RODO-2510 file (C-alpha; in nm, 4 decimals, decimal comma):
residues 252
     n   res          X          Y          Z
     1     m     0,0280     0,0303     0,0246
     2     g     0,1365     0,3765    -0,0794
     3     i     0,0713     0,6178     0,1153
     4     l    -0,1325     0,7888    -0,1503
     5     e    -0,3472     0,4733    -0,2725
     6     g    -0,7206     0,5839    -0,3130
     7     k    -0,6137     0,9603    -0,4003
     8     v    -0,6426     1,1167    -0,7221
     9     a    -0,3786     1,3975    -0,9087
    10     m    -0,3974     1,5651    -1,2515
    11     v    -0,0674     1,7221    -1,3170
    12     t    -0,0438     1,9580    -1,6103
    13     g     0,2544     1,9596    -1,8548
    14     a     0,3097     1,5891    -1,7835
    15     g     0,4229     1,4453    -2,1129
    16     q     0,8081     1,5018    -2,0242
    17     g     1,0255     1,6450    -1,7617
    18     v     0,9011     1,7358    -1,4523
    19     g     0,5838     1,7490    -1,5123
    20     q     0,6415     1,3337    -1,5969
    21     g     0,8242     1,2729    -1,2921
    22     i     0,6175     1,4060    -1,0879
    23     a     0,3519     1,1964    -1,2213
    24     l     0,5665     0,8653    -1,1931
    25     a     0,6625     0,9193    -0,8073
    26     l     0,2795     0,9935    -0,7383
    27     a     0,1946     0,6789    -0,9389
    28     a     0,4975     0,4632    -0,7216
    29     e     0,2855     0,5861    -0,3985
    30     g    -0,0844     0,4311    -0,5525
    31     c    -0,1988     0,7228    -0,6797
    32     d    -0,4353     0,7222    -0,9497
    33     v    -0,3591     1,0209    -1,1928
    34     a    -0,4791     1,2303    -1,5107
    35     v    -0,1955     1,3573    -1,7460
    36     l    -0,2576     1,6758    -1,9631
    37     g    -0,0530     1,7968    -2,1824
    38     r    -0,0542     1,9767    -2,5118
    39     t     0,1388     1,6992    -2,7289
    40     l    -0,1206     1,3498    -2,7250
    41     s     0,1149     1,1335    -2,7662
    42     k     0,3473     1,2120    -2,5109
    43     v     0,1007     1,2268    -2,2474
    44     e    -0,0054     0,8767    -2,3851
    45     a     0,3262     0,7788    -2,3221
    46     t     0,3406     0,8853    -2,0004
    47     a    -0,0229     0,7080    -1,8933
    48     e     0,1495     0,3951    -1,9947
    49     l     0,4488     0,4111    -1,7972
    50     l     0,1749     0,4900    -1,4843
    51     r    -0,0398     0,1934    -1,5607
    52     a     0,2135    -0,0241    -1,5507
    53     r     0,3134     0,1123    -1,2038
    54     g    -0,0874    -0,0754    -1,1025
    55     v    -0,2770     0,3057    -1,1030
    56     k    -0,5418     0,4305    -1,3195
    57     a    -0,3955     0,6646    -1,5626
    58     e    -0,5815     0,9021    -1,8380
    59     a    -0,4526     1,0963    -2,0965
    60     v    -0,6043     1,4626    -2,1876
    61     e    -0,4825     1,6300    -2,4531
    62     c    -0,4945     2,0116    -2,3148
    63     d    -0,3285     2,3605    -2,4533
    64     v    -0,3138     2,5652    -2,0827
    65     t    -0,3780     2,8667    -2,2881
    66     d    -0,6745     2,7949    -2,3675
    67     l    -0,8382     2,9470    -2,0852
    68     d    -1,2031     2,8921    -2,1473
    69     a    -1,1501     2,4875    -2,1935
    70     i    -1,0432     2,4415    -1,8283
    71     p    -1,3099     2,4358    -1,6200
    72     a    -1,4568     2,1841    -1,8425
    73     v    -1,1188     1,9987    -1,8572
    74     v    -1,1378     2,0011    -1,4859
    75     a    -1,5113     1,8696    -1,4733
    76     d    -1,3936     1,5642    -1,7570
    77     v    -1,1352     1,4614    -1,4682
    78     v    -1,3118     1,4522    -1,2025
    79     s    -1,5927     1,2194    -1,3827
    80     a    -1,3423     0,9958    -1,5001
    81     f    -1,1964     0,9542    -1,1995
    82     g    -1,4735     1,0336    -0,9098
    83     g    -1,3058     1,2772    -0,7486
    84     l    -0,9666     1,4956    -0,7183
    85     d    -0,7531     1,4916    -0,4317
    86     i    -0,4019     1,6330    -0,5979
    87     q    -0,3653     1,9561    -0,8544
    88     v    -0,0285     2,0135    -0,9977
    89     n     0,0082     2,2956    -1,2632
    90     n     0,3200     2,2777    -1,4501
    91     a     0,2670     2,3786    -1,7638
    92     y     0,4260     2,7155    -1,8750
    93     v     0,4782     2,8231    -2,2302
    94     g     0,6829     3,1491    -2,2397
    95     a     0,9950     3,3342    -2,3674
    96     y     1,3251     3,4727    -2,2687
    97     g     1,5392     3,7398    -2,3763
    98     p     1,5832     4,0569    -2,3642
    99     l     1,2938     4,2833    -2,2496
   100     l     1,3369     4,5490    -2,5134
   101     s     1,2915     4,2931    -2,8295
   102     m     1,0700     4,1325    -2,6689
   103     s     0,7184     4,1303    -2,8343
   104     d     0,3856     4,1700    -2,6182
   105     r     0,2477     3,8845    -2,7755
   106     k     0,5460     3,6248    -2,6018
   107     f     0,5682     3,8077    -2,2792
   108     q     0,1489     3,7918    -2,2331
   109     r     0,1924     3,4299    -2,3527
   110     g     0,4140     3,3679    -2,0232
   111     f     0,1239     3,4751    -1,8026
   112     v    -0,1627     3,3210    -1,9600
   113     s     0,0071     2,9785    -1,9860
   114     g     0,1405     3,0887    -1,6286
   115     p    -0,0284     3,2440    -1,3872
   116     f    -0,3856     3,2768    -1,5763
   117     a    -0,4250     2,8841    -1,6590
   118     t    -0,2588     2,8292    -1,2765
   119     f    -0,5339     3,0200    -1,1286
   120     a    -0,7818     2,8610    -1,4226
   121     f    -0,6762     2,5081    -1,2878
   122     m    -0,7621     2,6250    -0,9313
   123     k    -1,0412     2,7851    -0,9519
   124     a    -1,2337     2,4614    -1,1492
   125     a    -1,0464     2,2237    -0,8721
   126     h    -1,1405     2,4220    -0,5983
   127     p    -1,4849     2,2688    -0,5151
   128     h    -1,3131     1,8920    -0,5440
   129     l    -1,0247     1,9649    -0,3191
   130     k    -1,2676     2,0888    -0,0609
   131     e    -1,4482     1,8025    -0,0948
   132     r    -1,2159     1,5864     0,0176
   133     r    -0,9380     1,8288     0,2026
   134     g    -0,7211     1,7831    -0,0926
   135     n    -0,3552     2,0001    -0,2014
   136     v    -0,2707     2,2483    -0,4868
   137     v     0,1166     2,2230    -0,6350
   138     n     0,2100     2,5404    -0,8346
   139     l     0,5965     2,4874    -0,9999
   140     v     0,7415     2,8494    -0,9844
   141     s     1,1285     2,8714    -1,0300
   142     s     1,4249     2,9761    -0,8701
   143     s     1,4803     3,2671    -1,1487
   144     t     1,2949     3,4789    -0,9861
   145     v     1,5739     3,5411    -0,6634
   146     r     1,8403     3,5290    -0,9684
   147     w     2,1039     3,7769    -0,8482
   148     d     2,1018     3,8879    -1,2439
   149     l     1,7363     3,8691    -1,4429
   150     s     1,8987     3,9710    -1,7633
   151     t     1,6852     3,8172    -2,0243
   152     y     1,4748     3,6352    -1,7256
   153     g     1,2468     3,9106    -1,7161
   154     a     0,9256     3,8099    -1,8528
   155     y     0,9308     3,4217    -1,7176
   156     a     1,0444     3,5738    -1,3746
   157     s     0,7792     3,8183    -1,3326
   158     a     0,5326     3,4887    -1,4388
   159     k     0,6689     3,2878    -1,2103
   160     w     0,6712     3,4841    -0,8849
   161     a     0,2778     3,5933    -0,9727
   162     i     0,2190     3,2135    -0,9305
   163     r     0,3951     3,2449    -0,6256
   164     s     0,2005     3,5359    -0,5008
   165     l    -0,1012     3,3524    -0,6201
   166     t     0,0108     3,0731    -0,3938
   167     r     0,0326     3,2132    -0,1057
   168     a    -0,3673     3,4128    -0,1631
   169     a    -0,5347     3,0600    -0,2107
   170     a    -0,3184     2,9190     0,0923
   171     d    -0,4534     3,2049     0,2719
   172     e    -0,7952     3,1890     0,1428
   173     w    -0,8856     2,8306     0,1530
   174     g    -0,6999     2,7253     0,4675
   175     p    -1,0252     2,6623     0,6440
   176     d    -1,1435     2,4746     0,3275
   177     g    -0,9390     2,2336     0,4323
   178     i    -0,7265     2,2855     0,0759
   179     r    -0,3082     2,3513     0,1513
   180     v    -0,1624     2,4941    -0,1425
   181     n     0,2523     2,5671    -0,1847
   182     a     0,4885     2,5857    -0,4594
   183     i     0,8060     2,4300    -0,5477
   184     a     1,0906     2,5828    -0,7118
   185     p     1,2744     2,2708    -0,9087
   186     h     1,6088     2,2403    -1,1174
   187     a     1,6118     1,9118    -1,2853
   188     l     1,7285     1,7106    -1,6087
   189     s     1,4704     1,7711    -1,8166
   190     p     1,5131     1,6684    -2,1489
   191     g     1,6052     2,0992    -2,2675
   192     l     1,8893     2,0572    -2,0019
   193     a     1,9759     1,7216    -2,0552
   194     g     2,0602     1,7949    -2,4565
   195     w     2,2112     2,1406    -2,3450
   196     v     2,4658     1,9479    -2,0643
   197     e     2,5249     1,6525    -2,3349
   198     a     2,6693     1,9265    -2,5934
   199     n     2,8424     2,1605    -2,3205
   200     p     3,0301     1,9078    -2,0946
   201     g     3,3014     2,1730    -1,9738
   202     e     3,0255     2,4102    -1,9122
   203     a     2,7526     2,1745    -1,7228
   204     e     3,0121     2,0764    -1,5241
   205     a     3,1136     2,4010    -1,3882
   206     f     2,7485     2,4958    -1,3464
   207     a     2,7020     2,1541    -1,1332
   208     r     2,9813     2,3118    -0,9210
   209     t     2,7357     2,5890    -0,8455
   210     i     2,4945     2,3383    -0,6973
   211     p     2,6373     2,2715    -0,2819
   212     l     2,4718     1,9272    -0,3208
   213     g     2,6705     1,8504    -0,6742
   214     y     2,4675     1,7539    -0,9100
   215     i     2,1245     1,9030    -1,0700
   216     g     1,7828     1,6978    -0,9640
   217     d     1,6078     1,4003    -1,1167
   218     c     1,2613     1,4254    -1,2215
   219     e     1,1307     1,1668    -1,0544
   220     q     1,3675     1,0702    -0,7943
   221     d     1,4548     1,4257    -0,6632
   222     i     1,1358     1,6365    -0,7298
   223     g     0,8342     1,3902    -0,8152
   224     r     0,9544     1,2413    -0,4809
   225     a     0,9728     1,5733    -0,2573
   226     v     0,5951     1,6607    -0,4083
   227     v     0,5151     1,2966    -0,2675
   228     a     0,6254     1,4508     0,0677
   229     i     0,4483     1,7539     0,0197
   230     v     0,0669     1,6356    -0,0047
   231     s     0,1357     1,3803     0,1804
   232     p    -0,0054     1,3290     0,5541
   233     a     0,3813     1,3985     0,7101
   234     l     0,3542     1,7588     0,5912
   235     r    -0,0402     1,8283     0,6672
   236     y     0,0846     2,1688     0,8185
   237     l     0,2690     2,3355     0,5692
   238     t     0,0971     2,5365     0,3602
   239     g     0,1179     2,8784     0,1583
   240     a     0,5784     2,7987     0,1262
   241     t     0,7589     2,7798    -0,1665
   242     v     0,9863     2,5075    -0,1300
   243     p     1,2932     2,4875    -0,3474
   244     l     1,4174     2,1597    -0,5175
   245     d     1,7534     2,2861    -0,6480
   246     g     2,0236     2,1383    -0,4384
   247     g     2,0329     2,4673    -0,2521
   248     q     2,1851     2,6682    -0,5249
   249     a     1,9184     2,9504    -0,5011
   250     n     1,9160     3,1646    -0,2219
   251     f     1,5322     3,2118    -0,1067
   252     d     1,5523     3,4330     0,1957
***
């Protein structure tokens, strides 16, 4: 029996990387999982991995920038699984680069896929999470506390908004029995893994800036931490931003 046996989770951006790692870790503890993503083939592959761990899993094609569609997506997941205990908002499509060379559309897209979509999922999930005294986990970033925000302005702004949203929801929804936390992960996603392979020297120097000495694993370091956050063992934790970056960033 896993510690999340009988629970239901919904994870956005679960076709690869951190989202997939979180879904796998939840499934390893007996949690049924709806995996959402823009590319159906990717979330279907994730769902197969979850089913191999003995849980119910459904793949849902979802573009989180289509805000009007989100309530129906949440309703369909709840109908298919019979409830919802854990909402993980991981999906993000944004932009990096100098502010003066960034188009308004690219800047705005980061906010639509970030805090706007996160808010829409949280709002739609709220009554179901209240019914089962559930959890929300939002993905933010250590970029919000970088010493030099050059080229990170749009991304960090959107992620900081999610941190504020997380804290506000924790304050407002605590009486409903809902815990709301954020994580700031640093993990070997496919994109970062490609960069490491192409730039071994730079990657080695980068790893030395991490006190623990390595870039986190999507399932073992990030997913397992999410399992801990949503488990009864951390029932008194809410409104927090938990750095999962091996000690690299300073969130003080």
